[in-house]
ZADOMI-965939 format. One record per atom (N, C-alpha, C): residue number from 1; atom name; x, y, z. Coordinates in steps of 0.05 Angstrom, whole numbers. Example, Ala and Ser with C-alpha at 12.3 -4.5 7.8 and 13.67 -1.06 7.14 Angstrom:
residues 2
1 N 264 -114 156
1 CA 246 -90 156
1 C 264 -66 156
2 N 257 -45 142
2 CA 273 -21 143
2 C 258 1 157
END
This chain:
residues 191
1 N 1609 1679 2366
1 CA 1608 1710 2368
1 C 1589 1721 2346
2 N 1578 1706 2330
2 CA 1561 1717 2309
2 C 1533 1727 2317
3 N 1525 1721 2342
3 CA 1498 1729 2350
3 C 1498 1758 2355
4 N 1475 1771 2349
4 CA 1473 1801 2353
4 C 1458 1806 2379
5 N 1474 1812 2398
5 CA 1464 1820 2425
5 C 1479 1845 2433
6 N 1466 1862 2450
6 CA 1479 1887 2458
6 C 1501 1886 2479
7 N 1503 1861 2492
7 CA 1523 1858 2512
7 C 1537 1831 2507
8 N 1562 1831 2512
8 CA 1578 1805 2513
8 C 1572 1788 2537
9 N 1570 1762 2531
9 CA 1566 1743 2553
9 C 1589 1744 2573
10 N 1584 1732 2595
10 CA 1608 1729 2615
10 C 1629 1713 2603
11 N 1622 1690 2590
11 CA 1642 1673 2576
11 C 1658 1687 2556
12 N 1643 1701 2539
12 CA 1657 1718 2517
12 C 1675 1739 2530
13 N 1667 1752 2550
13 CA 1682 1772 2563
13 C 1709 1761 2574
14 N 1706 1737 2588
14 CA 1728 1723 2600
14 C 1747 1716 2580
15 N 1737 1705 2556
15 CA 1755 1694 2535
15 C 1769 1719 2521
16 N 1755 1740 2517
16 CA 1768 1763 2504
16 C 1787 1778 2524
17 N 1782 1778 2549
17 CA 1800 1790 2568
17 C 1827 1774 2568
18 N 1826 1747 2564
18 CA 1851 1734 2565
18 C 1864 1735 2538
19 N 1849 1740 2517
19 CA 1863 1742 2490
19 C 1869 1770 2481
20 N 1863 1790 2497
20 CA 1869 1817 2490
20 C 1882 1833 2513
21 N 1889 1858 2509
21 CA 1899 1876 2529
21 C 1878 1896 2538
22 N 1853 1889 2533
22 CA 1831 1907 2541
22 C 1817 1896 2567
23 N 1807 1914 2584
23 CA 1795 1908 2607
23 C 1763 1904 2600
24 N 1749 1894 2620
24 CA 1718 1887 2616
24 C 1704 1913 2605
25 N 1709 1936 2617
25 CA 1695 1959 2609
25 C 1702 1969 2581
26 N 1726 1965 2573
26 CA 1735 1973 2545
26 C 1723 1953 2527
27 N 1724 1927 2532
27 CA 1712 1908 2516
27 C 1682 1912 2510
28 N 1669 1920 2531
28 CA 1640 1926 2528
28 C 1635 1949 2511
29 N 1651 1970 2516
29 CA 1648 1994 2498
29 C 1654 1989 2470
30 N 1676 1975 2464
30 CA 1683 1967 2437
30 C 1660 1951 2423
31 N 1649 1933 2440
31 CA 1628 1914 2429
31 C 1605 1931 2423
32 N 1597 1950 2440
32 CA 1573 1967 2436
32 C 1578 1982 2409
33 N 1601 1994 2405
33 CA 1604 2007 2380
33 C 1605 1991 2356
34 N 1617 1969 2359
34 CA 1618 1948 2334
34 C 1590 1941 2328
35 N 1574 1935 2347
35 CA 1546 1926 2340
35 C 1531 1948 2331
36 N 1535 1973 2340
36 CA 1522 1997 2329
36 C 1528 2001 2300
37 N 1555 1997 2294
37 CA 1564 2000 2265
37 C 1559 1976 2248
38 N 1558 1953 2260
38 CA 1554 1926 2245
38 C 1530 1911 2261
39 N 1507 1919 2257
39 CA 1485 1905 2270
39 C 1483 1874 2268
40 N 1495 1866 2245
40 CA 1493 1836 2241
40 C 1516 1823 2255
41 N 1533 1838 2268
41 CA 1557 1827 2282
41 C 1579 1820 2265
42 N 1577 1828 2239
42 CA 1599 1820 2220
42 C 1605 1843 2202
43 N 1630 1847 2197
43 CA 1641 1871 2181
43 C 1649 1858 2155
44 N 1637 1868 2133
44 CA 1644 1857 2106
44 C 1669 1874 2096
45 N 1683 1864 2078
45 CA 1705 1877 2066
45 C 1696 1906 2054
46 N 1674 1907 2042
46 CA 1663 1931 2031
46 C 1660 1952 2053
47 N 1649 1944 2074
47 CA 1644 1962 2098
47 C 1669 1970 2110
48 N 1686 1952 2113
48 CA 1715 1956 2121
48 C 1728 1977 2105
49 N 1727 1977 2079
49 CA 1739 1997 2061
49 C 1726 2023 2066
50 N 1699 2023 2069
50 CA 1686 2050 2073
50 C 1696 2065 2098
51 N 1699 2049 2120
51 CA 1710 2060 2145
51 C 1738 2069 2140
52 N 1755 2053 2127
52 CA 1784 2060 2125
52 C 1786 2084 2108
53 N 1771 2086 2088
53 CA 1772 2110 2069
53 C 1772 2137 2082
54 N 1758 2138 2105
54 CA 1754 2161 2121
54 C 1782 2171 2131
55 N 1799 2154 2137
55 CA 1827 2160 2148
55 C 1846 2169 2125
56 N 1840 2162 2101
56 CA 1860 2167 2080
56 C 1843 2181 2055
57 N 1832 2205 2059
57 CA 1815 2218 2038
57 C 1832 2224 2013
58 N 1858 2227 2017
58 CA 1873 2237 1994
58 C 1887 2214 1977
59 N 1883 2191 1987
59 CA 1895 2168 1971
59 C 1874 2147 1965
60 N 1882 2125 1956
60 CA 1865 2102 1949
60 C 1873 2077 1966
61 N 1858 2074 1989
61 CA 1863 2050 2006
61 C 1853 2024 1998
62 N 1839 2023 1975
62 CA 1827 1997 1967
62 C 1845 1973 1969
63 N 1868 1972 1956
63 CA 1885 1950 1955
63 C 1895 1942 1983
64 N 1904 1964 1997
64 CA 1914 1958 2025
64 C 1892 1948 2042
65 N 1867 1958 2041
65 CA 1847 1948 2057
65 C 1842 1917 2050
66 N 1843 1909 2024
66 CA 1840 1881 2018
66 C 1859 1864 2033
67 N 1883 1870 2033
67 CA 1903 1853 2047
67 C 1902 1855 2078
68 N 1895 1878 2087
68 CA 1891 1883 2116
68 C 1867 1867 2127
69 N 1846 1868 2110
69 CA 1822 1852 2116
69 C 1829 1824 2119
70 N 1844 1815 2101
70 CA 1852 1784 2102
70 C 1867 1778 2128
71 N 1882 1796 2139
71 CA 1897 1791 2164
71 C 1877 1790 2187
72 N 1858 1808 2186
72 CA 1837 1810 2206
72 C 1819 1785 2206
73 N 1812 1777 2183
73 CA 1794 1755 2179
73 C 1808 1727 2182
74 N 1813 1721 2208
74 CA 1828 1697 2215
74 C 1814 1672 2206
75 N 1788 1671 2209
75 CA 1772 1646 2204
75 C 1767 1643 2173
76 N 1775 1663 2159
76 CA 1771 1662 2128
76 C 1740 1661 2121
77 N 1724 1674 2137
77 CA 1695 1672 2130
77 C 1687 1696 2112
78 N 1703 1711 2105
78 CA 1698 1736 2088
78 C 1684 1758 2105
79 N 1683 1755 2129
79 CA 1675 1776 2147
79 C 1691 1778 2172
80 N 1693 1801 2184
80 CA 1706 1805 2209
80 C 1686 1804 2230
81 N 1688 1786 2251
81 CA 1669 1788 2274
81 C 1684 1804 2295
82 N 1669 1808 2316
82 CA 1679 1824 2338
82 C 1705 1813 2350
83 N 1705 1788 2353
83 CA 1731 1774 2365
83 C 1755 1782 2347
84 N 1752 1776 2322
84 CA 1775 1780 2303
84 C 1783 1810 2304
85 N 1762 1827 2305
85 CA 1769 1855 2304
85 C 1783 1865 2331
86 N 1774 1855 2353
86 CA 1785 1865 2379
86 C 1812 1855 2383
87 N 1818 1829 2376
87 CA 1843 1816 2378
87 C 1864 1830 2362
88 N 1857 1836 2336
88 CA 1875 1851 2319
88 C 1880 1878 2329
89 N 1861 1892 2339
89 CA 1861 1919 2351
89 C 1880 1918 2374
90 N 1877 1897 2392
90 CA 1893 1894 2415
90 C 1922 1891 2409
91 N 1928 1875 2391
91 CA 1957 1870 2383
91 C 1970 1895 2370
92 N 1953 1907 2352
92 CA 1965 1930 2339
92 C 1967 1955 2355
93 N 1950 1958 2375
93 CA 1951 1982 2392
93 C 1967 1979 2420
94 N 1965 1954 2429
94 CA 1977 1950 2455
94 C 1995 1926 2458
95 N 1999 1910 2436
95 CA 2017 1888 2437
95 C 2045 1896 2440
96 N 2061 1875 2446
96 CA 2091 1880 2448
96 C 2101 1884 2419
97 N 2125 1895 2417
97 CA 2137 1901 2391
97 C 2139 1874 2374
98 N 2146 1852 2389
98 CA 2147 1828 2374
98 C 2121 1817 2365
99 N 2100 1821 2379
99 CA 2073 1814 2370
99 C 2066 1832 2345
100 N 2069 1857 2347
100 CA 2066 1874 2325
100 C 2081 1866 2300
101 N 2106 1859 2303
101 CA 2123 1852 2279
101 C 2111 1826 2268
102 N 2104 1806 2284
102 CA 2093 1781 2276
102 C 2068 1789 2259
103 N 2051 1805 2269
103 CA 2025 1813 2257
103 C 2030 1827 2231
104 N 2050 1843 2231
104 CA 2057 1857 2204
104 C 2068 1839 2183
105 N 2083 1819 2193
105 CA 2094 1799 2174
105 C 2069 1784 2161
106 N 2050 1778 2175
106 CA 2026 1764 2165
106 C 2014 1782 2143
107 N 2015 1807 2146
107 CA 2004 1824 2125
107 C 2020 1821 2099
108 N 2046 1822 2101
108 CA 2062 1820 2077
108 C 2062 1791 2066
109 N 2059 1772 2082
109 CA 2058 1743 2076
109 C 2030 1733 2069
110 N 2019 1749 2049
110 CA 1992 1746 2042
110 C 1987 1716 2028
111 N 2009 1705 2019
111 CA 2006 1678 2006
111 C 2009 1656 2028
112 N 2016 1662 2051
112 CA 2020 1645 2075
112 C 2041 1625 2070
113 N 2063 1632 2058
113 CA 2086 1614 2054
113 C 2107 1614 2077
114 N 2106 1635 2095
114 CA 2126 1637 2115
114 C 2152 1651 2107
115 N 2152 1659 2079
115 CA 2176 1676 2071
115 C 2165 1695 2051
116 N 2179 1717 2050
116 CA 2169 1740 2033
116 C 2189 1741 2008
117 N 2178 1743 1985
117 CA 2191 1747 1962
117 C 2189 1777 1955
118 N 2206 1786 1936
118 CA 2204 1814 1926
118 C 2176 1820 1919
119 N 2162 1804 1903
119 CA 2136 1808 1893
119 C 2116 1810 1917
120 N 2118 1792 1937
120 CA 2101 1794 1958
120 C 2103 1821 1972
121 N 2126 1831 1977
121 CA 2128 1855 1991
121 C 2120 1880 1972
122 N 2127 1878 1947
122 CA 2121 1899 1928
122 C 2090 1901 1928
123 N 2074 1881 1930
123 CA 2046 1885 1927
123 C 2036 1902 1951
124 N 2046 1897 1974
124 CA 2036 1912 1998
124 C 2050 1940 1997
125 N 2074 1943 1990
125 CA 2085 1971 1986
125 C 2069 1987 1965
126 N 2065 1977 1944
126 CA 2049 1990 1923
126 C 2022 1998 1937
127 N 2009 1981 1950
127 CA 1982 1987 1962
127 C 1985 2011 1983
128 N 2007 2011 1998
128 CA 2012 2033 2016
128 C 2016 2058 2002
129 N 2034 2058 1981
129 CA 2038 2082 1966
129 C 2011 2093 1954
130 N 1995 2076 1944
130 CA 1971 2085 1933
130 C 1951 2099 1955
131 N 1953 2085 1977
131 CA 1937 2096 2001
131 C 1947 2122 2012
132 N 1972 2127 2015
132 CA 1981 2152 2025
132 C 1982 2173 2005
133 N 1983 2167 1979
133 CA 1983 2187 1959
133 C 2006 2205 1961
134 N 2003 2229 1957
134 CA 2025 2248 1959
134 C 2027 2262 1987
135 N 2015 2250 2008
135 CA 2017 2260 2033
135 C 2042 2260 2047
136 N 2062 2241 2039
136 CA 2086 2240 2052
136 C 2110 2245 2033
137 N 2129 2260 2042
137 CA 2154 2265 2025
137 C 2173 2243 2032
138 N 2182 2229 2008
138 CA 2198 2206 2012
138 C 2227 2212 2002
139 N 2245 2199 2018
139 CA 2272 2200 2009
139 C 2279 2190 1980
140 N 2300 2196 1968
140 CA 2306 2187 1940
140 C 2306 2157 1937
141 N 2316 2143 1954
141 CA 2317 2112 1955
141 C 2290 2100 1960
142 N 2269 2115 1963
142 CA 2241 2104 1969
142 C 2221 2120 1951
143 N 2229 2134 1931
143 CA 2211 2148 1914
143 C 2189 2131 1901
144 N 2197 2106 1894
144 CA 2177 2088 1883
144 C 2174 2063 1899
145 N 2150 2049 1896
145 CA 2149 2023 1911
145 C 2170 2004 1904
146 N 2179 2003 1881
146 CA 2202 1985 1874
146 C 2227 1993 1889
147 N 2233 2017 1891
147 CA 2257 2027 1903
147 C 2254 2019 1935
148 N 2235 2025 1945
148 CA 2229 2017 1974
148 C 2231 1987 1978
149 N 2218 1970 1962
149 CA 2219 1942 1964
149 C 2248 1932 1962
150 N 2264 1943 1943
150 CA 2290 1936 1938
150 C 2308 1942 1963
151 N 2302 1965 1976
151 CA 2315 1975 2000
151 C 2312 1953 2022
152 N 2289 1943 2025
152 CA 2284 1922 2044
152 C 2306 1900 2042
153 N 2309 1890 2018
153 CA 2331 1869 2014
153 C 2359 1880 2015
154 N 2362 1902 2007
154 CA 2388 1913 2009
154 C 2398 1917 2039
155 N 2380 1925 2057
155 CA 2386 1927 2084
155 C 2394 1903 2097
156 N 2383 1880 2086
156 CA 2390 1853 2096
156 C 2411 1839 2081
157 N 2425 1854 2063
157 CA 2445 1843 2047
157 C 2435 1819 2032
158 N 2412 1822 2020
158 CA 2399 1800 2005
158 C 2395 1810 1975
159 N 2393 1791 1956
159 CA 2387 1797 1929
159 C 2357 1795 1925
160 N 2346 1818 1918
160 CA 2317 1819 1915
160 C 2307 1802 1893
161 N 2323 1795 1873
161 CA 2315 1779 1852
161 C 2314 1750 1858
162 N 2328 1740 1879
162 CA 2327 1711 1883
162 C 2323 1703 1913
163 N 2329 1723 1931
163 CA 2327 1715 1961
163 C 2298 1720 1971
164 N 2291 1709 1994
164 CA 2268 1714 2008
164 C 2273 1724 2036
165 N 2254 1735 2050
165 CA 2256 1745 2078
165 C 2237 1729 2095
166 N 2248 1717 2113
166 CA 2233 1702 2135
166 C 2223 1719 2156
167 N 2210 1708 2173
167 CA 2200 1724 2197
167 C 2225 1734 2213
168 N 2243 1718 2216
168 CA 2269 1727 2230
168 C 2282 1751 2216
169 N 2284 1748 2191
169 CA 2295 1769 2174
169 C 2277 1795 2176
170 N 2250 1792 2176
170 CA 2233 1815 2178
170 C 2236 1829 2203
171 N 2240 1812 2225
171 CA 2249 1825 2252
171 C 2273 1840 2251
172 N 2293 1831 2238
172 CA 2318 1845 2235
172 C 2313 1870 2218
173 N 2297 1868 2197
173 CA 2291 1891 2179
173 C 2277 1914 2196
174 N 2259 1905 2212
174 CA 2244 1924 2230
174 C 2264 1942 2249
175 N 2286 1928 2256
175 CA 2306 1942 2272
175 C 2324 1959 2256
176 N 2326 1954 2230
176 CA 2345 1969 2213
176 C 2332 1992 2198
177 N 2305 1990 2197
177 CA 2291 2010 2180
177 C 2272 2025 2199
178 N 2277 2050 2206
178 CA 2260 2066 2224
178 C 2232 2070 2215
179 N 2227 2069 2188
179 CA 2202 2073 2178
179 C 2184 2049 2184
180 N 2196 2027 2183
180 CA 2179 2002 2192
180 C 2172 2004 2220
181 N 2189 2011 2237
181 CA 2184 2012 2266
181 C 2163 2033 2272
182 N 2165 2057 2257
182 CA 2145 2079 2261
182 C 2119 2069 2253
183 N 2118 2053 2229
183 CA 2091 2044 2220
183 C 2079 2024 2241
184 N 2097 2005 2250
184 CA 2089 1985 2269
184 C 2076 1998 2294
185 N 2091 2023 2302
185 CA 2084 2034 2327
185 C 2063 2056 2326
186 N 2053 2059 2300
186 CA 2034 2082 2294
186 C 2007 2079 2313
187 N 2000 2057 2321
187 CA 1975 2055 2338
187 C 1980 2054 2366
188 N 2005 2056 2375
188 CA 2011 2056 2404
188 C 1996 2076 2418
189 N 1981 2069 2439
189 CA 1967 2091 2455
189 C 1942 2102 2441
190 N 1935 2093 2418
190 CA 1912 2105 2403
190 C 1887 2097 2417
191 N 1886 2071 2427
191 CA 1862 2063 2442
191 C 1867 2053 2470
END
């Protein structure tokens, strides 16, 4: 996928149609835009951050982008190619709730252990709070990243100091916490 051409090959189109929820026309349009913005066919973390900053002008999305970039960069090449971009976009915008929860879990599980500690979650929650800045009014039990992270564990009847949250626990948490479901569903119908 690293070659720089203006159109996707038939084989690439076929593979991407089976790996995403986009049709042929949509894939070709997304590819054309991707190549226009990334002529090399690769998006660096710095470029990713520049694009993301446009959506959060009142906060600092730098940390969040770093972790989000790691989830997009499936092959760990330090670049996002079109396939990685479009598969992630497909899951986050049109995937099932279960697919979206699994994808979100990977964001929090930045150490790739299969379980989330308080510190794992706090890093991402801190990044989100920095990114949204003062744009959102928060309830008293979520005023700080620490309180929000502790709430995750409390909702699951777990001790944040010693317990962890697995993917199954994260799925439970998503059902218990409307903010998680809203966040996961925020890209529904966007593309």
